C-alpha positions as CSV (number, residue, x, y, z in Angstrom):
1,M,40.6,-12.4,151.0
2,S,39.2,-10.8,154.2
3,F,41.3,-10.2,157.3
4,R,39.2,-12.7,159.2
5,L,39.8,-15.4,156.7
6,Y,43.5,-14.7,156.8
7,K,43.6,-15.0,160.6
8,I,41.7,-18.3,160.4
9,I,44.1,-19.7,157.8
10,K,47.1,-18.5,159.9
11,A,45.7,-20.1,163.1
12,M,45.1,-23.4,161.2
13,A,48.7,-23.4,159.8
14,D,50.1,-22.7,163.3
15,L,48.1,-25.6,164.7
16,V,49.3,-27.9,162.0
17,A,52.9,-26.9,162.6
18,V,52.7,-27.6,166.3
19,L,51.0,-30.9,165.7
20,A,53.6,-31.8,163.1
21,C,56.3,-30.9,165.6
22,V,54.8,-33.2,168.3
23,Y,54.4,-36.0,165.8
24,A,58.0,-35.6,164.6
25,I,59.3,-35.7,168.1
26,G,57.2,-38.8,168.8
27,E,58.8,-40.5,165.8
28,G,62.3,-39.8,167.0
29,A,63.2,-36.4,165.4
30,D,65.5,-34.0,167.3
31,P,63.3,-32.0,169.6
32,T,65.3,-28.8,169.3
33,L,65.2,-28.9,165.5
34,S,61.6,-29.8,165.4
35,A,60.5,-27.1,167.9
36,G,62.7,-24.6,166.0
37,F,61.0,-25.3,162.7
38,A,57.6,-25.0,164.4
39,A,58.6,-21.7,166.0
40,V,59.6,-20.3,162.7
41,I,56.3,-21.2,161.1
42,V,54.3,-20.0,164.1
43,V,56.1,-16.7,164.4
44,G,56.2,-16.2,160.7
45,W,56.7,-13.0,158.8
46,E,55.5,-10.9,161.6
47,A,58.8,-11.3,163.4
48,V,60.7,-10.5,160.2
49,E,58.7,-7.3,159.8
50,V,59.3,-6.2,163.4
51,V,63.1,-6.8,163.0
52,A,63.1,-4.8,159.7
53,V,61.2,-1.9,161.2
54,L,63.3,-1.8,164.3
55,S,66.5,-1.9,162.3
56,D,65.5,1.2,160.4
57,L,64.9,3.2,163.6
58,Q,67.7,5.1,165.2
59,R,68.4,4.7,168.9
60,E,67.3,8.3,169.4
61,D,64.0,7.5,167.8
62,I,63.4,4.6,170.1
63,E,64.3,6.7,173.2
64,A,62.0,9.5,172.0
65,L,59.2,7.0,171.4
66,R,59.7,5.5,174.9
67,D,59.7,9.0,176.4
68,E,56.4,9.8,174.6
69,T,54.6,6.7,175.8
70,H,56.1,6.7,179.4
71,P,57.0,10.3,180.3
72,D,57.4,9.5,184.0
73,E,60.1,6.9,183.5
74,K,63.4,8.8,182.9
């Protein structure tokens, strides 16, 4: 599967999740719960990967990275 096809499928799944959320709210579902489920689907594994990577970094590594990217902000 190409990256472009993956992105198209992901966008379609995100759109379906948001439409399902709107439909569920219209049918009387709890808006917070429905929006929460839609947010989990839209954000997906990318957020889990970011949290996993950031949890492996030490505070010093994060500060060093910030100093490298923005040396004038100290």
